[in-house]
N, C-alpha and C positions, 0 to 999 in steps of 0.2 A: 437274467435276460436283458439285453440292451434296450434302451428306451430313448427314442428320438421325438422331440417336440418341436413342431413348426409354429411360428408366431407371426401374426399380422395385426392389423388394427381391430377390426370388428369380428374376425374369425368367420367370415362368410364368403370370401372370394379366394384370396391367395393361399392362406394356410391350409384350408381343407383340400384344396386342389393339390398342394404339395404333398400332403399326407397320403392322399389316394394314389398319386403317382409313385411315391416311394414304396408304398405297400405292394403295388403291382410289380415294381422293379425287383423288390425283395423276393416275391414269389417266382418271378421269371428266372431268378438266379438261385433257385433251390432252397430258399429260406421260407419257412412256414410262418403263418401268423402267430403260432405258439412260441416261436423262437425270438420274436421281436415285438416291441410295443411301439406303435407310431401314432401320435396324437397331434392335435392342433388346438390353439387357444388364441385369444386376442388381448391386446393391451387395453382395449376400450370396448369390450364385448358386453355391453350393459344389458342387452336384450337377448334372450335365448331364442333366436330365430334361426330358420333354416338357411341353407346356402343360397347365394345369389342365383337367379334364374340361369344366367349364362354359364356360370361355373358348373352348375348341375348338368346343364345341357351338354357342355363340352366333355365332361367326364362320362356322361352316358354314351356319347358318341365313341368313346374309347373303351366301352364295356364296363365302366365303373359307376356304381350307384352311390352317390353321396347325398341322396334326398333325405335320409334320416338324420343327417348331421344337424346338430344344434350348437350354436355359438356358445363358447365358454370363456369366461374371464380368467386370465392367467392368475395364479396365486402361488404362494410359497410352497404349498404341498406339491403342486405340479412340477415346479422347478426342482424340488428335492428329489423327486422320482425320476426326472429326466437325466440321461447321461450326456445328451447333446441337445442344445437348444438352437434352432436355426430360424433367425428372424428375417423378415422381408425388407426391413429398412434399418439404416444405422440409428435412427431415432429410437426404434424399439430396443436395440442392443443397449444404447446409452441409458435409457430409462430403466431397463431391467437391471443393469449393472449397478446403477445408483441405488435403486430400491432394494435389491437383493445382492449385496456385494459378496456374500458367501458362495454364490454360484457363478461368479464372473468368469471363471476359467472354462466354463462349458457353454458360454453364450457367444454366438457369432451371427453374422449375416449369412444367408444361404450362399451369396456370391463370394464370401471370403473362403469358402471351402475350395474354390478353384483359384484362389489368390488374386481375386479381382473385385475388391469390395465396392459395391454400389447398391443403390436402392432399386427394388423391383416395383415398378409403378402400380399403384392401386387402380384397377379398372372400374371400381364401383361407380355406377351411374352412367358409365360410358357405353358406347355401342359394342356389338358383338366382336368387332375387329380388335378392340382393345383387350378383351378377354382372350381372344385367340392368341394375341401377342404374348400376354402374360403366361398362358398355359405353355406355349412353346418355349418361352424363356425359362420357366421353372423346370420344365422337362429337360431342357438342355443342361441346366446347372446340376440337376440330380444325376443325369447320365455322366457328366464330366467329373463330378465330385463323389460319385457313388462309393468307390473304394476308400477314399479318405473319410467319408462320413461313417462308414462301417468301422474303420480302424479307430477313429476317435471315440465313437459310442462304445465299442467293445473295451477299449482301454479304460474309459471312465467307469464303465459297469464293473470292471474288475476292481477298481479302486473302491467303489461303493460297497461291494461285497466284502472287501477286506476290513472296512471300518466298522 
């Protein structure tokens, strides 16, 4: 079963939103939660806290409840289980590739999936409007890169099963 992992800094704003949006898109396209694993983690998620208020609010407005989410620090085990790792910033990609070089071929920025690598701004501490921009941006990237995400994750899952 293919496994996609989203990564941001504290795992309370961007990556839990991305995971929820991708789960919804998978289901809308006939894939069930038992067919795919979609998770999120942070490079600096030192406190197991819930999602940011505005992230939870904006997901609830879209019919998604992320209120039970708890921030998790990324580790080697999570990376070993993931077939595709999609980071919100180039700094996340660089750090993970340096610390875990054995997984470098499956680590990208979310924006690289649509061949336009850039950082998705962290709205933490900002007004609702910044969160709205982030959610719209992440949703647009998932929509535009959906087929490529699936193809990469499925290809890597096949390699993982063979080994």
